[in-house]
C-alpha positions in Angstrom: 23.1 16.9 -5.3 21.1 19.6 -7.0 18.0 21.1 -5.7 15.9 20.5 -8.8 15.5 23.2 -11.4 15.1 26.6 -9.8 11.7 28.1 -10.0 11.1 31.0 -12.5 11.4 34.5 -11.2 8.1 35.6 -9.7 7.0 32.0 -9.1 5.3 31.2 -5.8 7.3 28.0 -5.6 10.6 28.0 -3.6 13.1 25.3 -2.5 12.1 23.8 0.8 15.3 25.1 2.4 14.0 28.6 2.2 11.0 27.7 4.5 13.0 26.8 7.6 11.7 24.2 10.0 9.1 22.7 7.7 7.9 19.1 8.5 8.8 18.1 4.9 12.5 18.6 5.9 12.3 15.3 7.7 12.2 13.6 4.3 14.0 16.1 2.1 16.8 14.1 0.4 15.3 10.8 1.3 16.7 8.0 -0.8 13.8 6.4 -2.8 16.0 4.4 -5.1 19.6 3.6 -6.0 21.1 7.1 -5.8 17.7 8.7 -6.3 16.6 11.3 -3.7 13.4 13.3 -3.1 13.7 17.1 -3.4 10.8 19.4 -2.4 9.6 22.8 -3.4 6.9 24.6 -1.4 4.2 26.7 -2.9 1.2 28.8 -1.8 -1.1 27.8 1.0 -4.5 26.3 0.1 -7.8 27.9 1.1 -7.8 25.8 4.3 -4.3 26.8 5.3 -2.4 23.7 4.3 1.0 24.0 2.4 1.3 23.0 -1.2 4.4 21.1 -2.3 6.0 19.5 -5.3 8.5 16.7 -5.1 11.2 16.1 -7.7 13.6 13.2 -8.2 17.3 13.9 -8.1 19.5 11.1 -9.5 22.8 12.7 -8.8 24.8 11.9 -11.9 21.8 12.3 -14.2 20.5 15.4 -12.5 17.1 16.3 -11.3 13.8 15.9 -13.1 12.3 19.0 -14.8 8.8 18.2 -13.5 7.5 16.9 -10.2 6.9 13.2 -9.7 4.2 14.2 -7.2 2.3 17.3 -6.1 0.2 17.7 -3.1 -0.7 19.3 0.2 0.4 18.8 3.8 -1.5 20.0 6.9 -0.7 20.1 10.6 -3.2 20.6 13.5 -3.8 20.0 17.2 -6.1 17.0 16.7 -5.0 13.7 15.1 -7.4 14.1 12.2 -6.0 17.5 11.3 -2.6 15.9 10.4 -2.5 14.7 6.9 -0.7 14.5 3.6 -2.5 14.5 0.3 -1.0 13.7 -3.2 -3.2 15.5 -5.7 -1.2 14.7 -8.8 1.4 12.0 -9.7 3.2 10.5 -12.7 5.2 7.4 -13.4 7.2 9.1 -16.2 9.3 12.2 -15.8 11.9 14.2 -17.9 15.4 15.1 -17.1 17.2 18.4 -18.0 18.7 16.5 -21.0 15.2 16.0 -22.4 15.3 12.3 -21.8 12.1 10.7 -20.4 12.5 8.1 -17.8 10.1 5.6 -16.2 9.6 5.7 -12.4 9.8 2.1 -11.2 7.2 0.7 -8.9 9.8 0.3 -6.2 10.6 4.1 -6.2 6.8 4.8 -6.2 6.5 2.7 -3.0 9.4 4.4 -1.4 7.8 7.8 -2.1 4.6 6.6 -0.4 6.6 5.3 2.6 8.4 8.6 2.9 5.2 10.6 2.9 3.5 8.2 5.3 6.3 8.7 7.7 5.0 12.2 8.2 1.6 11.0 9.3 1.2 10.6 13.1 -1.2 8.2 14.8 -4.8 9.1 14.0 -3.7 11.0 10.9 -4.2 10.0 7.3 -2.6 9.9 3.8 -4.6 10.7 0.7 -3.4 9.5 -2.7 -5.1 10.4 -6.0 -5.9 7.6 -8.4 -7.1 9.8 -11.3 -3.7 9.6 -13.1 -3.3 7.2 -16.0 -0.8 5.0 -14.2 -3.4 4.3 -11.5 -5.9 2.9 -14.0 -5.9 -0.6 -12.5 -6.6 0.8 -9.0 -9.5 2.9 -10.4 -10.9 -0.1 -12.3 -10.6 -2.4 -9.2 -12.3 0.1 -6.9 -15.1 0.5 -9.4 -15.5 -3.3 -9.4 -15.9 -3.4 -5.6 -12.4 -4.6 -4.8 -11.4 -3.7 -1.2 -9.0 -0.7 -1.3 -6.2 -2.6 0.4 -6.2 -5.1 -2.4 -5.6 -2.5 -5.1 -2.1 -1.6 -6.3 -2.2 1.9 -4.7 -4.0 0.8 -1.6 -1.5 -2.0 -1.0 1.3 0.5 -1.1 -0.4 2.7 1.5 -1.1 -0.4 3.6 2.5 -1.4 3.5 3.6 2.1 4.4 1.4 2.1 7.6 -1.4 4.3 6.4 -4.0 1.8 5.5 -5.6 0.3 8.6 -8.8 1.6 7.0 -9.7 3.4 3.8 -12.2 5.9 2.5 -12.7 6.0 -1.3 -13.4 9.5 -2.5 -14.7 8.4 -5.9 -16.2 11.6 -7.0 -14.8 12.5 -10.5 -12.3 15.3 -11.0 -13.5 18.8 -11.7 -15.4 19.6 -8.5 -14.1 21.2 -5.2 -13.3 17.7 -4.0 -10.4 17.3 -6.4 -9.4 14.1 -8.1 -10.6 10.7 -7.1 -8.5 9.5 -4.2 -7.9 6.9 -1.5 -7.7 8.1 2.1 -5.7 5.7 4.2 -5.6 6.0 8.0 -2.8 5.4 10.5 -4.1 3.6 13.6 -4.6 5.9 16.6 -3.6 3.1 19.0 -3.4 -0.7 19.4 -7.1 -1.1 20.1 -8.0 1.0 17.0 -5.6 -1.1 14.9 -7.1 -4.4 16.1 -10.7 -3.3 15.6 -10.2 -1.9 12.1 -7.9 -4.8 11.2 -10.6 -7.3 12.0 -13.0 -5.4 9.8 -10.6 -5.3 7.0 -9.9 -9.0 7.3 -13.6 -9.7 7.1 -14.0 -7.6 3.9 -11.0 -9.4 2.3 -12.4 -12.8 3.1 -15.8 -11.8 1.6 -14.0 -10.5 -1.5 -12.1 -13.7 -2.0 -15.3 -15.7 -2.0 -16.8 -13.5 -4.8 -13.6 -12.5 -6.7 -14.7 -14.9 -9.6 -17.2 -12.2 -10.6 -14.5 -9.6 -11.3 -12.9 -9.2 -14.7 -10.1 -11.7 -15.2 -7.3 -9.1 -15.6 -8.4 -7.3 -12.4 -8.4 -10.7 -10.6 -4.8 -11.3 -11.7 -3.7 -7.9 -10.4 -5.6 -7.9 -7.0 -5.9 -11.4 -5.8 -2.2 -11.7 -4.8 -2.5 -8.4 -3.0 -5.6 -9.5 -1.2 -3.8 -12.8 -0.2 -0.8 -10.9 1.1 -2.9 -8.5 3.1 -4.8 -11.4 4.7 -1.5 -13.1 5.8 -0.2 -9.8 7.2 -3.4 -9.1 9.1 -3.6 -12.6 10.6 0.0 -12.2 11.8 -0.7 -8.8 13.4 -4.0 -9.9 15.0 -2.7 -13.3 16.1 -5.6 -15.1 14.4 -5.5 -18.3 12.5 -5.9 -18.2 8.8 -8.5 -20.5 7.3 -8.3 -22.2 3.8 -8.1 -19.6 1.1 -11.2 -19.5 -1.0 -10.5 -20.1 -4.7 -12.7 -18.9 -7.6 -14.7 -21.4 -9.5 -13.7 -22.1 -13.0 
């Protein structure tokens, strides 16, 4: 396996192996697809002291991508809320050294989210930008008032264990806040998970009753995700699911 393309001389980016003992080593080489692994480079620290990173895909026989599939920041601290991972840029299409462009399947995208989420301890959070073009449906759904867990990106974060609750940072790109992003939380304990789970279930039930007011193509994308989340939450909470509300017309 290669270690992606080496950084240019003088670049602040270096292979993860040169850092020694970094938390990202826990998922370095993680298999996110059939013969496809994650490979990380570390960069300079941010103004708040978090480490910047880039993740490439290495497909073995085809080699590594020439550009990162995701870029972001990782932070560690003494308190739960100081432990987080943020994806600040992502793409669903990357190039190989041969010049060939390849699409990143949704399954690999989910595995990447799961790998990153595995680094988030109880009480920490995962932030994922939705400014990129391939997150257009998530952006549209959030703007239409769809609960984050029922959007394509939010559903991935929920499935990865960092979505017991969400904050939508919807301020446009260009400011100090960075790109629009979803912040998904990992439960601190069982009581926290149950409390926030009940709140999420109520928001999903309310959405299902008004989903007929959302554009049809958004409905088609998010209703199955909302229904799946409702089923999962009822199973976790040990509550009984009522009849699913169907949109009129």
